[in-house]
N, C-alpha and C positions, 0 to 999 in steps of 0.2 A: 455534417450534424445528421442525426437520425432522425426520421418521421416520429410524431409523439406515439403511435400505435407500437413500431418497432422498438422504440425506447421503452414503454412500458411492458413488454413480453420479455424483454432482458432483465428486467428488474424482477418480473415474476419467476423468472427461471434460477437467477441469482438467489433470490430470498431461498426456492424449495431446497437449494443445494445445502442450506445451513440447516436443515430440519433435522438431518441424522448424520453420521458418520464423520468422516474426516477427508477433507480434499487440500491439495496443494493448489498454493495461487500463486503462480510464478511472476515475475516482473519485468518484463521486456521495458527497453528503454528507447526503441524507434520502430518503426514497422515492420523493418525485416526480422527483427527480433520475436516481434508479435506475430507474424505470419509464421515464424518458425516453430515457436511453440503452441501455436494452436495445432499445427500439423502432428505435435507430437500425441495428442489428446487429451491436453487438460482443459478443464470445463468451463472457466474462468481465467482471467487475467488482470493484473493491477499494475498501476504506472509505480515509477520510482524516483522521488524528487531528485535523488543523487545522480542516479544514472542518467536522467535527462539531462541534469545541468552538465555533467562531466562529458556528455556527448557534444555538447555545444560550448566546450571549454569554461566553462563558468564552474563556481563552489556550489556545495549544495547550499540552498535557501536563498539563493541569489536572483532566481527566475522571477518577474514580475508575474501580476496576475495575467494580463493577456497572453504572453508566453505560455504558462501554463496551460491556459485555457487551451490555446493551438495545439499543444502537447496532446493533451487529452484527448481533443477531438480528432487527431491524427492517430492515436491508438485504440480509440472507437470505432475508426472506421477503416482499420486494416483486417479486422476480421467479423464473423458473426457472435463471438463470445462475448459473455458479459464483461463489464470492466470495472474494478474499483479505482477510484482516483485517491492517489495520497495528495492530500489536498493541506497540508501544513496547516497553519493555526486558523485557517478559514479566510486568509486575506482580505481583513477588515479590521480596521482600527477600534470597531466598537461592535456590540451585537448586531446592531442594523446593518452595516458594512459589510459582514459575514453574511447575514442574510441575502443579500444583494449579490454577494460574489459566489456563494454555494448556488444559488438560482441560475447563474450564468454557466457555471459548471455544468450541471445539471440539462443545460439546453442541448449540451453536447451530444445528450443518449447515454452517456456513463450511468451504470446500473446504481453504483453506491460510492461514495466518499469517505474519508476518514477527516475528523477533524481533532486538533491534537490541542493541547492545554500548554504547550512548550511557547514562551514570548520569542525567543532568540536574541533575548537582554540577559548578559550573563550576571547583569545587576537584580534582576528578578527572572530567575530562569522559567517560574511557571505563573501563570495568571493565578490571582486567589479565585479561590474555589468559586465564590458568587458570582464573580465574572464571569469564568471557564463556564460554568452552566448556562446563565444568561446565553452565552455565544452558542453553546450546543441548541438550547431552544430556538435560536434564532436559524440556525440548521436544520432543525427539524421541521421547522415550518416550511422553509423553502423545499425541502422533500417531500413533506407532506402534499404540496401543492404542483409536483410533477405527475403526468402520468405514469400509472403504476405506481405512485411512491417510492422516490429514492430511499435507497438504504443506507443509514447512518452508523458509521463505524465511530465511538468513541475510544479516543485514544489517551491513556495518561502517561505524562512523560516521565515519571519520578525516577526511574533507574538510569536514564540516559540526560539527566541535569544535576546530579550528585544531591539530590536529596537526602538527608542524614538518617530518615528511617523511610527509605520508598517502599517497602512491601505494604507498611501499614497505611501510608498515604495514598498509592495506588488503590486499594481496597476502598478507602474512603470516597476516592473519588470515582472510581469506576459504580460503585452504586449511586452517585447523585448524577453520572451521566445516564446511566440507565433510567432512572427517575425523568431526567431531561428528554427521554426520547429517542437514547441512542438504543439499535436494534444488535449491535455487534460490539463488543468491547475488548480494548488492545491494549496491552502493557508491554512496550518493546522493552527488551533489555534482561525479562526475566530467562533464565537460564537453567536451574535445577528443578527437579521432579517436585521438590517441595514447595518451591514458589509457584511452578505451573499448575500444581494442584489446588494451591491457596487461591490463586485467580478464579480458577474455573469453579470453584465452590461459591466464590464470593458473586459472581457474575450469574451463576444459574438462575433461572432456566435459559438466559441470554446464551447465544455463541460466543465463545472466544476466539481471538486471532493469536497466533504465536508466530513470531518475528524470529528465523533461523537464520541470521547473517553469516554465520559460521558455526563450525561442527560444535555440537553442545554434548557430545556423546548418547544421543537418543536417536533410535529408530523412527520413520514415520507409525510404524504400528505400535511402539512406546508411547508417542505422544498420544495417540489417540486414545490409547488406553488410559489416559490421564482427563479424557474427556475435553480434550480440545478439538474444535469442528472445523478449522482450517489453519493452513501454515502458509505464510509467505514469508519471502527470501530478503524484499528491500533490495537495496542496490549491491549485494552479494555478487548476481551472476554478471551485471556489470563491470564489479569490481575483477572477475576471474578473468572477462576480457582484457583489461587492460591490464591485469597481470601477466597476462601470455604475451601483449602487444611489448611491455617491458623487459621479459625475459629475450623475448626475440632480437629487441633492439641491442640489448647488452652483448647478445653473442654476435650480432653484426658490427657493434664497434670494438669487441675482440676479434675480429676478423673471421668469424664462423658461421654458417648459414644453417646448421643443423637444427634449431628451433623451429625452421619455417616447417619441417616434415611434419609437425602436429596438426600443420592447416586443414581445415575442410575442405575436399577438393570443390572447386568450383562448379564443376558438372554437376556435384549434388544439388548446391546452391540455386544454380540456374534451373534445374528439373524441378524446385520446390516451388520457386518465384515464377518459373512459367507456366505450372500447371494452370 
């Protein structure tokens, strides 16, 4: 847990990153990957619910609040960089519960956190807008009470939950989340320049986070030209790591060890973590 002054300073630094330009916000899933990414010159980090869960042998979305708080604290403490927490739907049965959970998360010293509107229930994939707004408002109140004011990211999950008109509904929802106090807006699942530009225009003047969890045919420069302020990758790096493990294991099962030649040398990792 960071002391309040250090937490406030990280929040101010992270807020300033969103003022102009476009930066990459990579997603470590443990202390080692957080330290490695910090050493590569990135200016901020974000947690990944899927990467964290997989590292514990769990499915995405099945870590409970205590486990999530402990993981966020671990990533916050790993480096001096601001951290954005992937905080699911806020870990509360109602708006009041969301407010309490967000306050607990902010006590770790995390600079920002995202709250999404997906319920996790296939029978009703999204919270009704009025309920989603109330949950966002409760998160905003908790952020305002934190030193340096925690940064709230509002996520519209329409593309990921099979909404019949995901773009129109996403634009409607991010407008409501901005009014409820979200400082950054996020529509995971958009991939085309047209959809990205539409979200950026609807969110303006607030910054937009773009999720790039697989190749989308756009460079960072092209994404920046569309007006996106930050790019996160979710569980993609964790998936890349698991993909490498899977290929190496399949090769070993077939009787070869060639895939082990792609490993990062232990001396490199020891040098990084021993510094």
